[in-house]
Backbone bond lengths (Angstrom), bond angles and torsions (degrees), N, CA, C in turn:
res aa  C-N    CA-C-N  psi(-1)  N-CA   C-N-CA  omega(-1)  CA-C   N-CA-C  phi
1 M - - - 1.439 - - 1.524 107.61 -
2 F 1.330 115.69 133.81 1.454 119.92 175.28 1.523 107.80 -128.72
3 I 1.332 116.05 116.82 1.467 121.96 -176.78 1.517 109.46 -84.32
4 L 1.336 115.85 120.23 1.458 122.04 178.84 1.518 111.40 -85.89
5 S 1.340 115.83 -40.73 1.465 119.46 179.48 1.522 110.60 -159.08
6 I 1.320 114.31 155.19 1.460 122.83 168.11 1.517 103.18 -114.63
7 S 1.322 116.08 101.58 1.459 118.80 -170.07 1.515 113.72 -83.22
8 S 1.331 117.26 -21.16 1.463 117.81 176.65 1.520 111.01 -161.22
9 V 1.317 114.36 152.27 1.461 123.72 168.72 1.523 104.51 -134.51
10 S 1.313 117.17 122.55 1.459 120.96 -176.55 1.523 110.88 -115.79
11 E 1.341 115.14 117.73 1.457 119.58 175.46 1.524 110.66 -72.00
12 V 1.328 116.58 -30.16 1.460 121.37 -178.44 1.532 110.38 -70.76
13 L 1.337 116.70 -49.39 1.462 121.23 -178.53 1.522 112.80 -87.08
14 M 1.329 115.79 -8.61 1.464 123.10 -177.11 1.532 110.90 51.11
15 D 1.349 114.38 58.47 1.453 120.50 176.45 1.521 110.70 -150.81
16 F 1.315 115.24 173.27 1.462 122.02 177.20 1.523 108.34 -145.35
17 T 1.332 116.12 157.12 1.454 121.50 -177.68 1.517 110.24 -124.23
18 L 1.332 115.35 127.00 1.466 123.38 179.54 1.519 110.32 -116.77
19 D 1.332 116.15 141.62 1.458 123.47 168.38 1.523 104.98 -113.00
20 F 1.332 118.11 122.97 1.461 119.68 -172.97 1.521 112.41 -155.93
21 Y 1.331 114.18 161.59 1.457 121.52 169.30 1.519 106.76 -91.62
22 F 1.310 116.33 123.10 1.457 121.23 178.25 1.516 107.41 -103.30
23 R 1.315 115.74 118.40 1.460 121.02 -173.91 1.522 109.89 -118.01
24 Q 1.320 115.42 133.71 1.457 121.52 178.45 1.525 108.94 -134.20
25 A 1.314 116.11 149.91 1.466 121.32 176.17 1.522 108.67 -135.99
26 W 1.311 116.47 142.26 1.454 122.27 177.07 1.528 108.05 -155.82
27 T 1.300 116.60 169.58 1.458 121.24 178.53 1.520 109.41 -116.12
28 D 1.320 114.71 131.61 1.459 122.37 175.99 1.530 106.34 -129.26
29 D 1.322 116.58 101.64 1.469 121.47 -176.25 1.524 112.88 -57.16
30 R 1.317 117.52 -24.91 1.466 120.80 179.67 1.522 112.02 -65.80
31 L 1.343 117.08 -19.33 1.465 121.08 -178.16 1.526 112.98 -97.74
32 S 1.325 117.55 1.67 1.469 119.86 -179.18 1.533 109.83 -69.69
33 F 1.329 114.85 152.15 1.461 120.88 179.96 1.524 108.98 -148.46
34 T 1.318 115.85 166.36 1.460 120.79 179.33 1.523 108.64 -80.46
35 P 1.330 117.54 117.75 1.465 119.48 -178.22 1.531 111.31 -72.77
36 R 1.318 115.12 149.73 1.459 122.10 173.15 1.516 107.60 -126.33
37 T 1.289 117.59 159.51 1.458 121.62 -179.63 1.525 109.62 -53.29
38 G 1.329 115.49 125.10 1.464 121.13 -178.79 1.517 113.73 80.05
39 F 1.311 117.20 1.25 1.465 121.00 -178.09 1.519 109.00 -136.59
40 E 1.352 115.18 60.62 1.465 121.11 -179.31 1.522 111.88 -90.33
41 S 1.339 115.48 -18.03 1.464 120.22 178.42 1.519 108.82 -149.12
42 L 1.312 114.19 165.19 1.454 121.75 -177.90 1.521 107.76 -130.74
43 T 1.336 116.94 125.22 1.463 121.12 177.37 1.518 108.00 -103.67
44 V 1.322 115.81 126.84 1.464 121.35 -176.09 1.526 109.65 -131.49
45 G 1.312 115.30 166.45 1.457 120.86 -177.72 1.519 113.83 -92.01
46 A 1.304 114.02 -172.07 1.464 122.27 -174.31 1.523 113.27 -61.85
47 E 1.334 116.99 -29.30 1.463 119.49 -177.10 1.527 112.14 -61.70
48 V 1.335 117.70 -28.40 1.464 120.99 179.19 1.530 110.74 -73.33
49 A 1.319 117.69 -31.44 1.472 121.26 179.67 1.524 111.46 -59.69
50 D 1.324 116.98 -26.41 1.464 120.65 178.19 1.526 112.12 -77.71
51 R 1.341 116.79 -10.95 1.462 120.39 -175.07 1.526 113.74 -110.71
52 I 1.329 117.39 -4.29 1.463 120.49 179.57 1.528 108.63 -125.02
53 W 1.326 115.77 167.42 1.457 119.95 176.44 1.523 108.94 -72.10
54 V 1.336 115.85 131.97 1.468 121.88 172.26 1.526 107.28 -131.23
55 P 1.324 117.67 149.56 1.470 119.81 179.03 1.531 110.89 -59.04
56 D 1.317 116.11 144.61 1.471 121.34 179.93 1.531 110.50 -90.16
57 T 1.314 115.42 49.69 1.458 122.80 -176.20 1.523 110.90 -66.28
58 F 1.334 115.18 139.53 1.462 119.47 172.61 1.518 108.95 -142.84
59 F 1.328 115.31 166.29 1.461 122.38 -179.09 1.525 107.45 -103.62
60 V 1.314 116.03 112.20 1.462 122.83 -171.55 1.524 111.66 -57.96
61 N 1.325 117.37 -42.86 1.467 120.72 -175.76 1.523 112.65 -96.27
62 E 1.330 117.41 19.97 1.462 121.74 179.08 1.521 111.35 -68.24
63 K 1.330 115.43 134.30 1.463 121.36 170.99 1.524 109.72 -98.79
64 S 1.334 116.38 -39.60 1.462 122.13 175.87 1.520 108.40 -156.62
65 A 1.331 115.08 157.39 1.464 119.52 -179.98 1.517 109.00 -159.69
66 Y 1.327 115.49 155.87 1.458 119.16 172.21 1.522 110.64 -152.05
67 F 1.342 113.64 152.89 1.458 122.43 174.49 1.521 107.83 -86.55
68 H 1.309 117.60 143.90 1.462 121.21 175.58 1.523 108.96 -82.53
69 K 1.352 116.10 136.88 1.461 120.51 -174.48 1.524 113.65 -131.43
70 A 1.316 119.75 5.05 1.469 120.70 -179.21 1.523 108.71 -98.90
71 T 1.213 121.79 130.15 1.454 133.84 -8.97 1.520 112.83 -83.63
72 T 1.282 115.37 -8.81 1.455 122.58 174.72 1.530 107.20 -145.42
73 Q 1.311 117.16 166.65 1.463 119.36 -179.81 1.529 109.45 -60.47
74 N 1.331 117.34 124.85 1.468 123.10 -175.59 1.521 110.58 -82.16
75 T 1.323 115.85 73.69 1.456 121.91 179.38 1.519 109.67 -154.02
76 F 1.318 116.01 149.40 1.457 119.48 171.89 1.516 110.02 -151.73
77 L 1.323 114.28 160.32 1.462 122.84 176.54 1.521 108.14 -126.91
78 R 1.315 115.87 137.87 1.463 121.06 171.09 1.525 106.74 -119.29
79 I 1.316 115.79 123.64 1.461 121.43 -179.73 1.522 107.79 -111.33
80 S 1.327 116.30 120.28 1.463 121.87 179.04 1.520 110.22 -88.63
81 A 1.319 115.81 160.67 1.466 121.53 -177.44 1.529 112.60 -56.65
82 N 1.331 117.34 -30.95 1.474 120.38 -179.07 1.532 112.94 -82.22
83 G 1.340 117.34 4.62 1.459 121.45 179.00 1.514 114.22 90.85
84 E 1.336 117.20 2.99 1.465 119.30 177.59 1.527 109.14 -74.28
85 V 1.321 115.25 131.37 1.459 122.12 -178.80 1.521 108.54 -112.97
86 F 1.327 115.98 131.81 1.462 122.03 175.03 1.515 106.33 -118.59
87 R 1.326 116.74 126.43 1.467 122.12 -178.97 1.513 109.38 -123.36
88 S 1.320 116.00 134.90 1.458 121.50 176.27 1.522 108.22 -131.10
89 I 1.334 116.08 128.83 1.463 121.21 177.45 1.521 108.80 -134.07
90 R 1.322 115.41 147.00 1.461 119.67 176.47 1.521 108.22 -97.38
91 L 1.329 115.12 127.45 1.460 122.07 -176.59 1.522 111.01 -130.66
92 T 1.303 115.29 153.40 1.459 121.73 164.37 1.519 106.12 -121.13
93 V 1.325 115.92 123.88 1.464 121.89 -176.70 1.521 109.30 -126.39
94 T 1.316 115.90 130.97 1.458 121.73 168.54 1.521 106.13 -103.23
95 A 1.325 115.54 122.82 1.464 120.93 -174.59 1.521 110.61 -125.95
96 G 1.310 115.48 148.96 1.457 120.95 176.99 1.518 111.46 -65.89
97 C 1.324 115.43 144.41 1.466 121.72 179.23 1.527 107.77 -142.66
98 P 1.337 117.76 91.78 1.464 119.63 178.44 1.529 109.93 -58.33
99 M 1.312 116.07 127.15 1.466 120.45 -175.69 1.517 111.23 -118.79
100 D 1.311 115.18 142.35 1.459 122.47 173.25 1.523 106.35 -103.49
101 L 1.324 116.19 104.84 1.465 121.69 -175.36 1.526 112.27 -97.26
102 Q 1.294 117.61 17.49 1.462 122.95 -176.87 1.529 112.13 -55.89
103 Y 1.324 117.47 -35.82 1.469 120.88 -177.42 1.527 112.27 -106.37
104 F 1.331 117.13 18.99 1.460 121.85 -179.99 1.524 109.99 -54.65
105 P 1.302 120.54 136.81 1.468 129.04 4.45 1.533 113.91 -92.17
106 M 1.312 118.78 11.90 1.469 121.41 -177.79 1.534 111.62 -99.98
107 D 1.319 116.42 25.47 1.457 120.37 -177.76 1.528 111.37 -84.81
108 R 1.299 115.49 169.07 1.464 122.81 176.74 1.524 107.00 -129.29
109 Q 1.319 115.36 124.87 1.460 120.56 -178.29 1.525 110.21 -110.43
110 V 1.312 116.07 145.80 1.459 122.10 174.77 1.526 106.80 -120.95
111 C 1.323 115.54 111.66 1.459 120.93 177.84 1.524 108.38 -103.98
112 F 1.310 116.74 145.75 1.460 120.63 -177.83 1.516 110.00 -137.55
113 L 1.307 114.91 158.67 1.449 122.76 174.53 1.523 106.02 -119.35
114 E 1.324 116.26 113.84 1.461 121.37 -174.09 1.528 110.03 -97.74
115 I 1.330 115.84 128.26 1.463 122.99 -173.37 1.525 109.14 -116.80
116 E 1.346 116.28 134.58 1.460 119.26 172.52 1.515 110.33 -158.57
117 S 1.313 115.70 171.99 1.455 122.02 175.87 1.524 108.47 -80.80
118 F 1.323 116.10 141.08 1.457 119.36 -179.39 1.524 111.85 -76.77
119 G 1.324 117.60 -40.54 1.454 118.75 -173.64 1.512 116.83 -123.72
120 Y 1.319 117.50 -15.59 1.458 119.75 -177.33 1.524 110.96 -88.75
121 T 1.327 115.67 151.00 1.462 120.79 175.87 1.525 108.92 -97.21
122 M 1.331 116.26 178.33 1.467 121.39 179.58 1.525 111.68 -64.25
123 R 1.313 117.90 -20.70 1.468 119.73 175.76 1.521 111.06 -71.11
124 D 1.332 116.37 -25.21 1.463 121.40 -175.95 1.530 113.19 -97.28
125 I 1.323 116.25 -37.35 1.464 120.18 -171.72 1.527 109.67 -149.29
126 R 1.317 116.13 141.10 1.470 121.86 176.59 1.513 108.35 -131.81
127 Y 1.306 115.68 128.32 1.460 120.90 175.78 1.517 109.03 -93.15
128 K 1.314 116.03 137.71 1.461 119.93 173.78 1.523 108.38 -151.16
129 W 1.315 115.17 151.66 1.455 121.40 177.39 1.519 107.23 -79.65
130 G 1.323 117.11 114.56 1.455 122.11 -172.66 1.512 115.84 -67.51
131 D 1.333 117.68 -32.56 1.467 121.14 -175.85 1.518 112.88 -119.12
132 G 1.322 117.92 28.37 1.467 120.38 178.65 1.517 112.09 57.27
133 E 1.324 116.76 -132.66 1.467 121.95 -178.50 1.527 112.41 -61.29
134 K 1.328 117.23 -25.40 1.464 121.09 -179.11 1.529 112.31 -81.38
135 S 1.318 117.63 -1.76 1.460 120.90 -178.67 1.520 112.31 -68.16
136 I 1.322 116.76 -24.11 1.461 121.26 178.46 1.515 108.29 -118.56
137 G 1.320 114.70 125.04 1.459 120.37 175.92 1.511 109.34 -118.09
138 M 1.314 116.02 160.88 1.456 120.15 -179.52 1.521 108.96 -141.38
139 S 1.313 116.12 134.65 1.455 121.30 177.51 1.524 110.13 -60.34
140 T 1.316 116.14 143.15 1.469 120.11 177.08 1.527 110.95 -70.34
141 D 1.327 117.27 -11.39 1.464 121.74 179.38 1.525 113.33 -85.10
142 V 1.330 118.37 -3.00 1.466 120.75 -178.04 1.523 109.53 -67.89
143 E 1.330 115.61 116.91 1.469 122.34 178.10 1.517 109.17 -143.19
144 L 1.303 115.94 148.25 1.457 122.26 174.43 1.517 107.72 -130.81
145 P 1.327 118.31 131.99 1.468 120.00 -174.66 1.525 114.98 -61.28
146 Q 1.329 119.29 -36.96 1.464 121.06 -175.48 1.522 113.19 -105.65
147 F 1.331 116.58 2.04 1.460 120.29 -175.23 1.516 110.77 -133.32
148 K 1.305 115.20 159.10 1.453 121.56 173.56 1.522 107.42 -117.93
149 V 1.324 116.12 123.10 1.461 120.44 178.14 1.522 107.31 -81.72
150 L 1.327 116.52 116.23 1.463 121.25 -175.81 1.523 112.76 -89.14
151 G 1.312 117.24 -15.89 1.455 119.66 179.85 1.506 111.23 147.41
152 H 1.298 114.73 -164.24 1.457 120.59 179.60 1.526 108.98 -148.80
153 R 1.310 114.36 159.79 1.460 120.05 175.64 1.522 107.78 -150.84
154 Q 1.307 114.85 161.37 1.456 118.51 176.53 1.515 109.63 -124.95
155 D 1.308 114.05 156.56 1.456 121.07 -176.98 1.521 106.99 -140.07
156 Q 1.295 115.81 159.27 1.453 121.07 177.53 1.519 108.29 -138.77
157 K 1.334 116.13 134.52 1.460 118.43 179.57 1.518 109.95 -150.76
158 E 1.296 114.66 165.97 1.454 121.75 175.67 1.515 107.89 -113.59
159 E 1.317 115.59 138.59 1.456 120.38 179.13 1.517 107.89 -126.63
160 H 1.313 116.80 133.48 1.460 121.04 -179.06 1.524 109.39 -100.56
161 L 1.325 114.94 116.56 1.457 122.63 -178.21 1.525 109.21 -110.89
162 S 1.313 117.04 168.32 1.464 120.04 179.85 1.527 111.68 -65.10
163 T 1.342 116.82 -22.55 1.465 120.75 179.22 1.517 112.39 -88.46
164 G 1.344 117.88 -4.77 1.462 122.45 -178.86 1.513 110.04 129.32
165 G 1.322 117.37 168.22 1.460 122.05 -179.79 1.514 111.66 -69.43
166 S 1.319 116.02 147.43 1.453 122.07 -177.90 1.519 109.96 -129.18
167 S 1.329 116.57 138.20 1.458 122.92 176.43 1.515 108.08 -92.06
168 K 1.343 117.32 132.09 1.463 121.49 -176.34 1.509 110.66 -127.37
169 D 1.319 115.91 147.40 1.456 123.14 168.75 1.516 106.20 -125.92
170 G 1.297 115.46 150.01 1.462 118.62 179.06 1.492 110.30 -158.23
C-alpha cells in the first residue's frame, strides 16, 4: 500500500479519506507459463482482472470508496511465469475512525483501515504484509492543515466469525 494523500479527517463525521495504491500479490498455478528470454512476466490491464480469480478483499470500516478511472482505469496486473500475480489499483476510501475527543483540541487520534476477505475463511485465504514495515509507504507530500501525521503501522490478526475464521490486516 502506498498512501498518496489523506484528503480529510472529520471529527464531526468521525472518518478520514485516503487516496492510495492498493497492491496485492498471490499465486495462481493455473496462470503459470513457460518463460522465454525477455518474456518472464506479462503485464495486463483491468479487463483481465475480470477473467481471473482475484481476492475478494474489502475494507471493513469503509463508508465509501471509488476506483480512479481518468483517463483510463487505474489498475494493472503483472503475471509472472511461476503464476505469481501482482495487482495494483488506485483507490480513494473514506473509512470510519472512532475518535475520543475528551481532550480536544489536544487529543491524539488513531485511524485505521481494516482489510479482510469478504467470503473466504482462513482455510482459503490468508492476508499478510509481504515486506514488514516497508509494506506501507506514504508520500512525503502528505499534510493535513489541522493535524500532524505521526506515522503508520500495520497489524495482523485472526477473527473467528460464525461463518468461519477470517484473516485481517489493519
